[in-house]
PALO-729102 format. One record per residue (C-alpha): residue number from 1; residue in one letter; y, x, z. Coordinates in Angstrom, 1 decimal. Layout:
residues N
<pt num="NUM" residuo="A" v="Y" u="X" w="Z"/>
...
***
This chain:
residues 101
<pt num="1" residuo="M" v="0.0" u="0.0" w="0.0"/>
<pt num="2" residuo="S" v="3.3" u="1.5" w="-1.0"/>
<pt num="3" residuo="R" v="6.4" u="1.6" w="1.1"/>
<pt num="4" residuo="E" v="8.0" u="-1.1" w="-1.0"/>
<pt num="5" residuo="D" v="5.0" u="-3.4" w="-0.4"/>
<pt num="6" residuo="V" v="5.1" u="-2.7" w="3.4"/>
<pt num="7" residuo="L" v="8.9" u="-3.4" w="3.5"/>
<pt num="8" residuo="A" v="8.4" u="-6.6" w="1.5"/>
<pt num="9" residuo="S" v="5.6" u="-7.8" w="3.9"/>
<pt num="10" residuo="L" v="7.7" u="-7.0" w="6.9"/>
<pt num="11" residuo="M" v="10.7" u="-8.9" w="5.5"/>
<pt num="12" residuo="A" v="8.4" u="-11.9" w="4.9"/>
<pt num="13" residuo="Q" v="7.0" u="-11.6" w="8.4"/>
<pt num="14" residuo="A" v="10.5" u="-11.5" w="9.8"/>
<pt num="15" residuo="R" v="11.5" u="-14.6" w="7.8"/>
<pt num="16" residuo="E" v="8.4" u="-16.6" w="8.9"/>
<pt num="17" residuo="E" v="8.1" u="-15.6" w="12.5"/>
<pt num="18" residuo="G" v="11.7" u="-14.8" w="13.4"/>
<pt num="19" residuo="A" v="13.0" u="-11.3" w="13.7"/>
<pt num="20" residuo="E" v="11.6" u="-9.7" w="16.8"/>
<pt num="21" residuo="L" v="12.8" u="-6.3" w="17.9"/>
<pt num="22" residuo="V" v="9.5" u="-4.6" w="16.9"/>
<pt num="23" residuo="T" v="9.7" u="-6.2" w="13.4"/>
<pt num="24" residuo="L" v="13.3" u="-5.2" w="13.0"/>
<pt num="25" residuo="R" v="12.6" u="-1.6" w="14.0"/>
<pt num="26" residuo="A" v="9.7" u="-1.5" w="11.5"/>
<pt num="27" residuo="I" v="11.9" u="-2.9" w="8.8"/>
<pt num="28" residuo="V" v="14.6" u="-0.3" w="9.5"/>
<pt num="29" residuo="E" v="12.0" u="2.5" w="9.6"/>
<pt num="30" residuo="E" v="10.4" u="1.5" w="6.3"/>
<pt num="31" residuo="A" v="13.7" u="0.9" w="4.6"/>
<pt num="32" residuo="S" v="15.0" u="4.4" w="5.7"/>
<pt num="33" residuo="G" v="11.7" u="6.0" w="4.5"/>
<pt num="34" residuo="L" v="12.0" u="4.3" w="1.2"/>
<pt num="35" residuo="A" v="15.7" u="5.3" w="0.8"/>
<pt num="36" residuo="T" v="14.7" u="8.9" w="1.7"/>
<pt num="37" residuo="D" v="12.0" u="9.0" w="-0.9"/>
<pt num="38" residuo="R" v="14.4" u="7.6" w="-3.5"/>
<pt num="39" residuo="A" v="17.1" u="10.1" w="-2.6"/>
<pt num="40" residuo="L" v="14.7" u="13.0" w="-2.8"/>
<pt num="41" residuo="A" v="13.3" u="11.8" w="-6.1"/>
<pt num="42" residuo="R" v="16.9" u="11.6" w="-7.6"/>
<pt num="43" residuo="L" v="17.5" u="15.1" w="-6.5"/>
<pt num="44" residuo="G" v="14.3" u="16.3" w="-8.1"/>
<pt num="45" residuo="L" v="12.7" u="17.1" w="-4.7"/>
<pt num="46" residuo="G" v="10.1" u="14.3" w="-4.6"/>
<pt num="47" residuo="D" v="7.1" u="16.3" w="-5.8"/>
<pt num="48" residuo="A" v="4.6" u="18.3" w="-3.7"/>
<pt num="49" residuo="G" v="6.2" u="21.7" w="-4.5"/>
<pt num="50" residuo="A" v="9.6" u="20.7" w="-3.2"/>
<pt num="51" residuo="E" v="9.1" u="22.2" w="0.2"/>
<pt num="52" residuo="G" v="8.4" u="25.6" w="-1.3"/>
<pt num="53" residuo="D" v="11.4" u="25.3" w="-3.6"/>
<pt num="54" residuo="L" v="13.6" u="24.5" w="-0.6"/>
<pt num="55" residuo="V" v="12.2" u="27.5" w="1.4"/>
<pt num="56" residuo="E" v="12.9" u="29.7" w="-1.6"/>
<pt num="57" residuo="L" v="16.4" u="28.4" w="-2.0"/>
<pt num="58" residuo="R" v="17.1" u="29.0" w="1.7"/>
<pt num="59" residuo="E" v="15.9" u="32.6" w="1.3"/>
<pt num="60" residuo="L" v="18.1" u="33.1" w="-1.8"/>
<pt num="61" residuo="L" v="21.1" u="31.6" w="0.0"/>
<pt num="62" residuo="Q" v="20.5" u="33.9" w="3.0"/>
<pt num="63" residuo="A" v="20.2" u="36.9" w="0.7"/>
<pt num="64" residuo="W" v="23.5" u="35.9" w="-1.0"/>
<pt num="65" residuo="R" v="25.2" u="35.7" w="2.4"/>
<pt num="66" residuo="D" v="23.8" u="39.1" w="3.5"/>
<pt num="67" residuo="A" v="24.9" u="40.7" w="0.2"/>
<pt num="68" residuo="K" v="28.4" u="39.1" w="0.5"/>
<pt num="69" residuo="A" v="28.8" u="40.4" w="4.1"/>
<pt num="70" residuo="S" v="27.6" u="43.8" w="3.1"/>
<pt num="71" residuo="A" v="30.0" u="44.0" w="0.2"/>
<pt num="72" residuo="W" v="32.9" u="43.0" w="2.4"/>
<pt num="73" residuo="K" v="31.9" u="45.6" w="5.0"/>
<pt num="74" residuo="A" v="31.7" u="48.3" w="2.3"/>
<pt num="75" residuo="F" v="35.1" u="47.3" w="0.9"/>
<pt num="76" residuo="I" v="36.7" u="47.5" w="4.4"/>
<pt num="77" residuo="E" v="35.1" u="50.9" w="5.0"/>
<pt num="78" residuo="W" v="36.4" u="52.2" w="1.7"/>
<pt num="79" residuo="M" v="39.9" u="50.8" w="2.4"/>
<pt num="80" residuo="I" v="39.9" u="52.6" w="5.8"/>
<pt num="81" residuo="R" v="38.8" u="55.8" w="4.2"/>
<pt num="82" residuo="G" v="41.5" u="55.6" w="1.6"/>
<pt num="83" residuo="L" v="44.2" u="54.9" w="4.2"/>
<pt num="84" residuo="L" v="43.0" u="57.8" w="6.3"/>
<pt num="85" residuo="A" v="43.0" u="60.1" w="3.2"/>
<pt num="86" residuo="L" v="46.6" u="59.0" w="2.4"/>
<pt num="87" residuo="L" v="47.5" u="59.7" w="6.0"/>
<pt num="88" residuo="L" v="46.0" u="63.2" w="5.8"/>
<pt num="89" residuo="V" v="47.9" u="63.9" w="2.5"/>
<pt num="90" residuo="G" v="51.1" u="62.6" w="4.1"/>
<pt num="91" residuo="I" v="50.6" u="64.9" w="7.1"/>
<pt num="92" residuo="A" v="49.8" u="67.8" w="4.8"/>
<pt num="93" residuo="V" v="53.0" u="67.2" w="2.7"/>
<pt num="94" residuo="R" v="55.1" u="66.8" w="5.9"/>
<pt num="95" residuo="L" v="53.8" u="70.1" w="7.3"/>
<pt num="96" residuo="G" v="54.3" u="71.9" w="4.0"/>
<pt num="97" residuo="V" v="50.7" u="72.8" w="3.4"/>
<pt num="98" residuo="W" v="51.4" u="72.8" w="-0.3"/>
<pt num="99" residuo="K" v="53.7" u="75.8" w="0.0"/>
<pt num="100" residuo="L" v="50.9" u="77.8" w="1.7"/>
<pt num="101" residuo="L" v="48.6" u="77.3" w="-1.3"/>
***
């Protein structure tokens, strides 16, 4: 029996017997499960291999974040090295080291 069939039978039961709390909870649970299945199917994640795809996408996203953080760190390190080199050149010029060479 599919989720749609279960939901339809629960709706019929609620109509016939009155809507008890247990029936309403079952209707909400089945409707949310059906909506989840439809949403995943629309996203192309309704098949059996979807879990593996999501794991792989998460790993790829984490690798991208790690690479981005590493690139920023390297950029900052090179900027600091460049500024220190400019500072040393400025000190050398100020002290007249060029005249000694």
